[in-house]
N, C-alpha and C positions, 0 to 999 in steps of 0.2 A: 246305417247312415245317420249322421248327426241331424239335429233339428234346428231350424232357425225360424223364428216367428216374429212377425211385426203386425201391428194393427193400428190403423188410423182411427181416431176417436170421432165417430159420427153418432150423435145421440148417446145412448147407453150401450155402446158397442162392447162386445165381449171378445177379448183377444183369444185366439187359438194358437198354440204352439204347433206350427205346421212343419211337416217334413219338407226338406228343401226340394222345391219343384220350380221349374221355370213356369211363367204364366202360360196358360193354354192359348198360345197364339201360333198361327201357322208360319212355317218358314217362308212360304211364298209371300213376296212383297211386290211393291210397285216397280215396274220395269223401267229401264233407262238405258240409253246408248250414249256413250261418251265420245264426243268429237275430239279430234286431235291426231297428232302424228306420233308413232312410237319412236322412242329414242334408239340410237344405234345400239345393237346388241340385245334389244328387248323384243319380245314377241308383240304382235299387234293385238292388244287386249280387246279391241272392238270386235274381233272375230271369235272370241271365246263363247262356248255354249252356256250362257248364264241364265237361261229361262226367263222368269219374270223378275229376277232380282235387280235392284238398282245398283249401279256401280259409281254413283255420285256420292261424295262425302255427305254425312248427315247435315253439316252446317250449310251446305249448298241448297239443300231441300227444305231446311227448317230454321227458323229464328227463335232462339230460346228466350222466354220471358220468365224472369225471376218470380217464384211463388213460394208460399210457406210450406206446402206439402213437399215439394222437391227439396227445399232447403233442409228440412229436418232429416230427410233420407240421406242427403249428401253428408250432413254432419255425423250421422250414424256410421256411414262408410268411413269417414275420416277417423272416427273413434276406433273402429275395428282395426285399422292399420296400426294403432298404437296400444293394443292390448296383447299381452304375451301369448305366444304359442308354447307348446311343451318344450321345444328345443331351446327357447330363450332361458328357461329355468335349468334344464338338464337334458342332455340328449336321450336319456333313458325314458323320457316322457314322449314316446314316439307315436302314441295312439291318440288321435283327435277324438274326443268324446262328444262334445256338444258345443254349439255356438248359438247364442240367443240374442235377438234384438229386443230392446225395450224402448218403444217410442211414446209410451204413455203409462199411467198408473195401472190401467187394465192389463197391459202387456206384462208389466212387472209382476202383477198378481198371478197371471196365468203361467208364467215361466216357472214359478215355485223354486227358483234357485236361491231365493232369500227366504228366511223364516217368515211366516205369516205375521208374526208379532211386530215386524219392522214396517209393515205397510203404512200404518198411520203416520209414521215418521216421514216417509217419502212424501206423503200428501201434504203434511203440515209445513214441510220445508221446500216445497215447490220443485221436486225432482223434474228435470227437463227431459232427459233420455239416458239410456245406458246400454251397455253391452256386456255379455257374460260368456266366458269360454272355459272349457275344461279339457284336461289331458290326463292320460294314464300310462303306466308302464306296461299294461296289458290291454288287449281289446276287451271292452266291457259289453256284454250281451244286452240287447234291447228287449224290453218287454213287448210282447205282441198285443197286450191289452192296453186300451186307453185308460189312463188313471183319471178317474172322475173326482178324486178327492183333492183336498188342498194341502196334501202332505208336502213337507219340505223335501225337495229333490235337487240337490246341487249338481247332479250329472245329467239333467235333462231327459229323464226317462230311462237311463241306463240302469241295469241291474248291478248290484254289487258283486265284487270279486274279492274274496278274502285274501287272495295272494297278491293283489295289485296295490300299488301306491298311486294316488291320484290327487289332483287339486282342481279347484274351481276359483276363478278370479272374476269378480263383477265390478265394473267401473261405472259410476253414475255421475252425471253432471248436474250441478245445482246453480241457481241464479247468481250467487255470489259466494265469496270465501267464508263469510260468517255463517251463512246457512249450511254450507258444506260441513263446517266444523261442528255445528250443533247437531246436524243429521248424523254424523259419524258417532258422536258421543251417545246420542239417543238410540241409534241402531244397536250399538253394543249393549247398552243397558237393557233394551227390550229383549234382545236375544238371550242375554244372561239370565233375565228374570223368568224365562220359560221353565228353568229348573234351578232356581236360585239356591235351593238346599243341597244341590249336588255339584253345581259348577264351581270351578276354582279359577280365579284370575291368574293370568300369566303375563310376565314381562318378556318381551323379545330382546335379544342381544343386539342385533344390528338395526332394528327399527323400534326403539323404545317408545316412540310417540304413538305407536299402534296400540290399541286396546284388544287384548286377546283373552280367551278362556278355553278351558277344556273340562271334560268330565272324567275324573280318574277311573280307569278301567275301560274307557271307551276310546278306540284308536282314531280319534279325530280332534281337530282344533279349528276354531274360527277366530278371525282377527279383522278389525276395521280401523281405517285411518283416513283422515282427510288430507288432501294434497291440492292446495289452491282451491279451485271450485269443484274439484272432483272428490268423490268418496270411493275408496277401494275396499272391497270386502273380499277376504280370502278364506276358503274352506279347504282343509287338507285331510286326507285319510290314508292310513297305511295299515299293514296287516296286524301289527302289535301296538298295544297302548303304551308306547314309549314316549314319555314327555319330552325328552331331549331331542329325539328324532322328529317329533311333530313340530317342536319349536324351531328347529333348524330349517325344516322345509318351509314353514311359514315365512321365516326371515328370507329365505332364498327366493320365494315367489315375489314378495314385496320389493326386494332389492332389484329384481329384474324389471318389475312393473313400473315403479315410480319414475325412473329416468325417462321412460317412453312418454309419459304424460308431459314431461318438461318439453318434449319435442312437438307437442300438440297443445299449446295453451288453450284453455277454454275460450270459446267464442261467445260474444254477446249476441242477443237475438238479431241485431242489425247485421253483424258480421256473418251470421248463419244465413240470413236471407240473401246476402250478396255473394255467396259462394259461387265460384265459376264451375259450370257443369262439365267442362272439358279443358282443364288448364294445361294438359300435356298433349293435346291434339291426338288423343288415343281413340276416343269414341268416333271421331270423324273417319278414322281408318278401320273401324270395326264393322263387319257386315251387319247392317241394321235394316231389317225388312220393313220396319214401320217408318212412317214419315214424321215422327215426332219423338221427343225424348221424355221419358217418365222415370225419374230416379228411383232405384231400388238397390239397396246395399248388396244384394246377392246377384240379381239378374241384370241390372243395368247401372254399372258403376265403374269407376277406375280405382284400383287398389295398388298398394305396394305388395311385394311378395308376402309379407306377414299377413296382411289383410286377406289376400287370396288363400293362403294356407289354412286359414280358419274354415274354409269351405271344402277342404280336401281331406279325405280319410287317410290316404297313404302319404303322410308327410315325409316318411323316411325315404321314399323314392323321389318325391317332387322337390323337396327343399334343396338337396344337393344339385339337382339339375338347374334350378333357378339360380342358386348361388354361383355355381361354376361358370355360368354363362352371362353373368352380370345383368340379370333381369331386374329392372327397376320399376316398371309399371306393367299392370295387367288390366285389361278392360273386358267387360262383357256387355252384350246387348241382348235384350229379351228376344228369345227365339231366333237369335242371330249368331254372331261369332264370339270367340274367346281369343284375345290377342295378347301376345307377350312382346315386350320391347326389350331387346338384349343390348349388350355392350356395343356390338358392331355386327357386320354381315358374317364374319367368320364365326362369331359366337352363335349367331342365329342358325348357321348350318349345323353346329354341334348340338344345339338344343333340339333342333328338328330331328336329328339322328337319334338323340337320346330318347325323345318321346316315341318315335317310331319303334325303337327297340323294346318298348314296354307293351306294345300292342301285338295282337295276333288276329288271325282270320282275315288275311288280306283279300281285298276285292278290287275290281277294276277302277282305276283312277280316271278322272275326266281327261278327255283327249286334249292334247296340245298345251296342257298346263304343266310347267316344269316344277320339279321338286315338290310333289304332292304324293301322299300315301293315304289310301282309304282302307278301312277295316269294317267288319260287321261285329257288332257287340250284342250279346244276348242278355246281359244282366247289367245292373247298376255297377259302375266302376268307381264309386266313391268320390265323385266331384260334383258339387252343387250344379254346375253348368249343364250336366247331362239329364237332370231330373225330369225335364219335360218330355224327353223322348222315350223314357222307359215306361212300360206298362200300357202304352197305347196300342202297339202292334206286337208286343212280345220281344222286340229288338229294335235296333236302330243302327245307322251307318255314320261313321265319323271319318272325316278327311283332315289330315294335318299337312300344312303347306308353309312355305317360307318365301319372303321377299325382302331383300336388303337386310335390315337389322330386326325384322319382325317375323314372328312365327305365329300362325293362326290355326285354330281348329273350328270346324263347322260340322253340323250334323243334319241328318234328315231321317224321316221314317222310312223312306224309300231310297234305294241307291241313286237313282237319277236325281233326286232332290239334293242329296249330299254332294253329288258331283257338280250340279249347277251352282250350289252354294260355294263350293271350293273355287270354281272358275270365277264367280262374281267377287269373292273375297280377294283373289289374286289381282283381278282387274282394279278393284277398289284401292288396294295398296299401291298399285302403279299410278293410278289417277291422282291419288292424294299427294303424290310428290309434286304435282304441278298445279293443283287446283286450290 
C-alpha cells in the first residue's frame, strides 16, 4: 500500500510518513430520525435499520467556520486533483507507487522524495505546501523495515525493481512567481552539486525551460522547472542508462503535468482560507458519523477522479470504471462513507454493478434496502478509504449501494455495523434530495 503523510506544525513537530489509515474513530455516530413523507415509488427510509447513525445531512447538523488548519488541508486536496497519475503520462504506468502530502518543511524533509540538499532552498523561499506522486510499470515491493536514515527515496519506501520504469513528480507551491523561479533554479543547482564531478546537464526537447541532469551510466534523470507559483520536480528511472529514453520520459511527464497546473492557479493565503468545504454538496450526502467537519485530504475531502486515484493501488481496474460512468466527484468522510457522483442514474447502476463484480465473499445485505451488496474482506484491498478497518479484527465488511446518480460504499468491523451504515447511507441520500 502506498504511503501518505502529513503533519501539522505544532512546536518542533517531526513529520512521519504514515501508511494510509483512516483515523481511529468508530463508525457508530449520533442517531437521528428524519421526518417527512416518502415520494411515490420510494421506500419509507424512516423504517430502515440504521442503528445510531444520523441520516441528516452534515450541514443540517453543523455550521462550518473557516479556519487555517482546514484551509491548508483543502488546498492540499485541490493540489492532489491536479498532479498526474500514471495513466496521464502513459497507460503502461498502471501501478501506483506512492502519494505523499507535504504541508510543512518538516513533512517535506520526512518524505525524502527530494534530495536533502534542496531543503534549505525550500525554507529560504517560503515553500507553502506540496504533493508528490509516483507510478511504475511494475509493482514495486515495499521494505518491511522503517528507514531511519535521511536517504533520498523518490518512491516513498518502495524497493527498486531493475526491470521497471518509474517516475516521481513533486509539485510545490511558493508565495509568488519570483520565489518559485528562484527556488527552481536553486533546487537544480543544489541537487547537481551533490555529485558535480559526475553529473551532466541535459536540455529537454519539449520542455527546454526545465533544468535537468543525469549521471552517465546511471539509469535515472532529474529535472526541475517553475510554472507560475509552482515548482515541479521530476525524477525518472528505467532499466538501462539510455539518455534519449530518460530525456523522452522526463519530457513526457512534464508535458502531462504542466497543463494540469494551469487548471488550478495557485491560491493566495486569503483565497486558501476562504475555500468552500463542500462546494459540490457531496459531503452533505456522504455518511458522516461525526457531527463536525475536519478536513483531511485522504479521509475527509472531495476529489476529482484523478485525486481519488492517487489513493488507489489498482488504478487499472478503477480508472476505466470511473471514466466509463462519468464520475466527476468523489467524497470521503472519516470513518464514514465513500461516495461517487456519476453522470446519471443509469451510469450509477452500471458503476454499482462494476464495483460489485470486483468483490467476492458475499454476505447478507441489510433488510429492505434496495440495490445493496455486502461482502466480507480479509485483507487490505488497496484503497486508502479501507485502512481504518484492516488490522483491528483481522477483517471487515463492506456494503456497496446506489441511489439516483450516486454510488456509495460503507464498512464496519462487524456485519451488523456495515448493514446499519448501508441503510443509513441510503436514507441520507434520499433525505439529501429534499433537505
